[in-house]
C-alpha positions in Angstrom: -103.7 26.8 -29.1 -102.0 29.7 -28.9 -100.3 30.5 -32.4 -98.8 34.1 -30.5 -98.0 34.5 -26.2 -96.9 37.9 -25.8 -96.0 39.0 -21.7 -94.8 42.1 -20.4 -93.8 43.6 -23.5 -91.8 46.6 -23.0 -90.4 49.4 -25.6 -89.0 52.6 -25.1 -87.7 55.4 -28.0 -85.2 57.3 -25.8 -87.5 58.7 -23.3 -90.7 57.9 -24.5 -91.9 54.7 -23.1 -94.3 53.5 -26.1 -95.1 50.0 -24.8 -95.8 49.5 -21.0 -96.0 45.5 -20.2 -98.3 44.7 -23.2 -99.7 41.2 -22.6 -101.1 39.7 -25.9 -102.4 35.7 -27.1 -103.8 34.6 -30.0 -105.4 31.1 -30.2 -105.2 29.0 -34.1 -107.9 30.7 -36.1 -108.5 33.5 -33.9 -108.8 36.9 -35.3 -107.6 39.8 -32.7 -108.1 43.8 -33.3 -106.0 46.2 -32.0 -107.8 49.7 -31.7 -107.2 52.5 -29.6 -105.9 56.6 -30.4 -103.2 57.5 -32.3 -100.0 57.0 -30.6 -101.2 54.1 -28.6 -98.2 51.8 -29.5 -100.4 49.6 -32.0 -98.3 50.0 -34.5 -95.1 49.7 -32.2 -96.6 46.4 -30.4 -97.1 45.2 -34.7 -93.2 45.8 -35.2 -91.8 44.1 -32.2 -94.3 41.1 -32.9 -93.0 41.3 -36.4 -89.0 41.5 -35.4 -89.3 45.2 -37.5 -88.4 46.6 -34.2 -86.8 44.9 -31.1 -88.3 44.9 -27.5 -87.0 46.1 -24.8 -88.1 43.4 -22.3 -91.3 40.6 -22.3 -91.3 37.5 -23.3 -92.4 36.2 -27.2 -93.3 33.0 -28.5 -94.9 32.2 -32.1 -96.4 29.1 -33.3 -94.7 27.2 -30.3 -91.0 28.8 -31.2 -89.6 31.2 -28.7 -88.3 34.4 -30.2 -87.8 36.6 -26.3 -87.3 35.1 -22.7 -87.3 38.4 -20.5 -84.2 37.5 -18.3 -83.7 40.2 -15.3 -86.0 42.9 -17.2 -84.2 42.8 -20.7 -85.6 40.5 -23.9 -83.0 38.0 -25.0 -83.4 37.2 -28.6 -83.6 33.7 -29.9 -80.6 32.8 -32.5 -80.9 33.8 -36.2 -81.7 30.6 -37.3 -84.4 30.6 -34.8 -86.0 33.9 -35.5 -85.6 33.2 -39.3 -87.9 29.5 -38.9 -90.1 32.0 -37.1 -90.7 34.7 -40.0 -91.4 32.0 -42.3 -94.8 31.5 -39.7 -95.5 35.2 -40.0 -97.3 37.7 -43.0 -97.6 41.3 -42.4 -99.1 43.4 -44.4 -98.4 47.0 -44.3 -100.5 50.4 -44.9 -98.5 51.5 -47.5 -98.4 48.1 -49.7 -94.6 48.1 -49.8 -94.5 46.6 -53.0 -91.8 46.3 -55.5 -92.4 49.0 -58.2 -89.9 47.7 -60.9 -91.8 44.5 -60.4 -94.5 43.1 -62.2 -97.7 41.9 -60.0 -96.6 38.0 -60.4 -92.8 38.8 -59.7 -93.9 40.5 -56.5 -95.6 37.3 -55.8 -93.1 34.8 -57.0 -89.9 36.2 -55.8 -89.4 35.5 -52.4 -91.3 32.0 -52.9 -88.6 30.9 -54.7 -85.9 32.8 -52.8 -87.3 32.4 -49.8 -89.2 28.9 -49.9 -87.3 27.6 -52.8 -90.3 27.0 -55.0 -89.7 26.2 -58.4 -90.8 29.2 -60.7 -93.5 26.8 -61.7 -95.0 26.1 -58.7 -94.5 29.6 -57.4 -96.3 31.0 -60.2 -99.3 28.4 -59.9 -99.6 29.3 -56.5 -99.7 33.4 -57.1 -102.1 33.0 -60.1 -104.4 31.0 -57.9 -104.5 33.9 -55.4 -104.7 36.6 -57.8 -107.7 34.9 -58.9 -109.0 34.9 -55.3 -108.2 38.6 -55.0 -110.1 39.2 -58.8 -106.8 40.4 -59.7 -105.7 37.4 -62.5 -105.7 40.1 -65.3 -103.7 42.2 -63.2 -100.7 39.9 -63.5 -98.5 41.8 -65.6 -99.3 45.1 -64.8 -97.0 47.3 -62.5 -97.6 48.7 -59.1 -97.9 52.2 -61.1 -101.2 51.2 -62.7 -102.8 49.7 -59.7 -105.2 51.3 -57.7 -104.7 52.0 -54.3 -107.2 49.3 -53.2 -105.8 46.6 -55.7 -102.3 47.2 -54.7 -103.2 46.4 -50.7 -105.0 43.3 -52.5 -101.5 42.3 -54.4 -99.9 42.9 -51.3 -102.1 40.0 -49.0 -102.0 37.8 -52.1 -98.2 38.6 -51.5 -98.1 37.5 -48.1 -100.1 34.7 -48.5 -98.7 33.1 -50.9 -95.6 32.6 -48.4 -98.2 30.7 -46.5 -98.5 31.7 -43.0 -99.8 30.5 -39.8 -100.4 33.9 -38.3 -100.7 37.3 -40.7 -100.6 40.8 -39.5 -102.0 43.8 -40.4 -100.6 47.0 -39.8 -103.9 49.6 -40.5 -104.6 47.9 -44.2 -107.1 51.2 -45.0 -105.4 54.2 -43.7 -103.6 54.7 -47.1 -106.9 54.0 -49.2 -109.7 56.0 -50.4 -113.0 55.6 -49.1 -114.4 53.8 -52.1 -111.6 51.3 -52.1 -111.4 50.8 -48.2 -114.4 47.8 -48.8 -112.8 45.6 -50.9 -109.9 45.3 -49.0 -112.2 44.4 -46.0 -114.1 42.1 -47.7 -111.1 40.3 -48.3 -110.3 40.1 -44.8 -113.5 39.0 -44.2 -112.8 36.1 -46.6 -109.8 35.2 -44.5 -111.3 35.3 -41.3 -114.1 32.7 -43.1 -111.2 30.5 -43.5 -109.9 30.5 -40.1 -107.1 32.5 -40.8 -105.4 33.6 -38.0 -104.7 37.7 -38.3 -103.6 40.5 -36.1 -105.2 43.6 -37.0 -104.7 47.1 -35.9 -107.0 49.4 -37.5 -109.2 52.5 -37.0 -111.5 50.9 -38.5 -114.2 50.1 -35.7 -117.5 48.9 -37.7 -115.0 45.9 -39.0 -113.6 45.4 -35.7 -116.6 44.7 -34.1 -117.6 42.5 -36.9 -114.8 40.7 -37.9 -113.1 40.2 -34.4 -113.1 36.8 -31.6 -111.3 39.1 -29.6 -110.6 43.1 -29.2 -107.4 44.7 -27.6 -107.9 48.9 -26.9 -104.3 50.1 -26.2 -103.8 53.7 -24.7 -100.7 55.2 -24.1 -98.7 51.9 -24.2 -101.8 50.7 -21.8 -103.6 47.6 -22.7 -107.4 49.0 -20.9 -109.0 45.7 -22.0 -109.2 42.9 -24.0 -112.6 41.3 -24.2 -114.8 40.4 -26.4 -116.3 42.9 -29.4 -119.4 43.1 -27.4 -117.8 43.6 -24.4 -115.2 46.4 -25.6 -117.9 47.8 -27.9 -121.4 47.7 -26.0 -120.4 47.4 -22.7 -116.7 49.0 -22.0 -116.6 49.3 -18.0 -113.4 52.2 -18.7 -114.0 55.6 -18.6 -111.0 56.3 -21.3 -112.8 53.3 -23.6 -116.3 55.0 -23.7 -114.9 58.2 -24.2 -113.0 57.2 -27.0 -115.9 55.1 -28.8 -118.6 58.0 -27.9 -116.3 60.3 -30.6 -116.5 57.7 -32.7 -120.0 57.6 -32.5 -120.6 61.5 -33.4 
């Protein structure tokens, strides 16, 4: 079953045509990594799929629900109630954490559970504490984001997303704001989620990680999909010269 289907997604900012007919399908339990040079449209694609940007054209469905339908080259969005239902199945982890600085770690994890999902405070806190234990942060529930390292803040952000029980989780360069020594602890959490068959779409510059964790890899270049294939096909047997050139620079 496809949890995500996107067809012919276009997005422009003024005269800058950022996405030029991108197709992406993700099956339940799959991990898909999106790679490519800076400015290729990776984050814009993710933002269109998570309703942070409005697609200009194309069809998008998530968890069997229509988000946009293309009509004569224009993306027509479903009503607000449908879009809200879709977002309840979606989790998003930003590169800059986006934690509320004036809230404790525990409140960062519980507030949306209570307000959006209608869970009791007790249930929300139990879920939050279980997730913090899995993130090896149980002793930090009363800390504030400024008291945490970057890696700890990102693990809290992942726990916050998981607390909403999403069916598909999106990561927008989850390690780009971290010092090199902190990257490993965040990647290890994502590896554990993959072992649990969490459906994930990951925009990343960590090529070794993408090759190791992904079921499929998409290579974007100037808003075009140059390849969408297995990690082996992309990293070991890429036929497109642009992909070969990109990977050869990384290996130097």
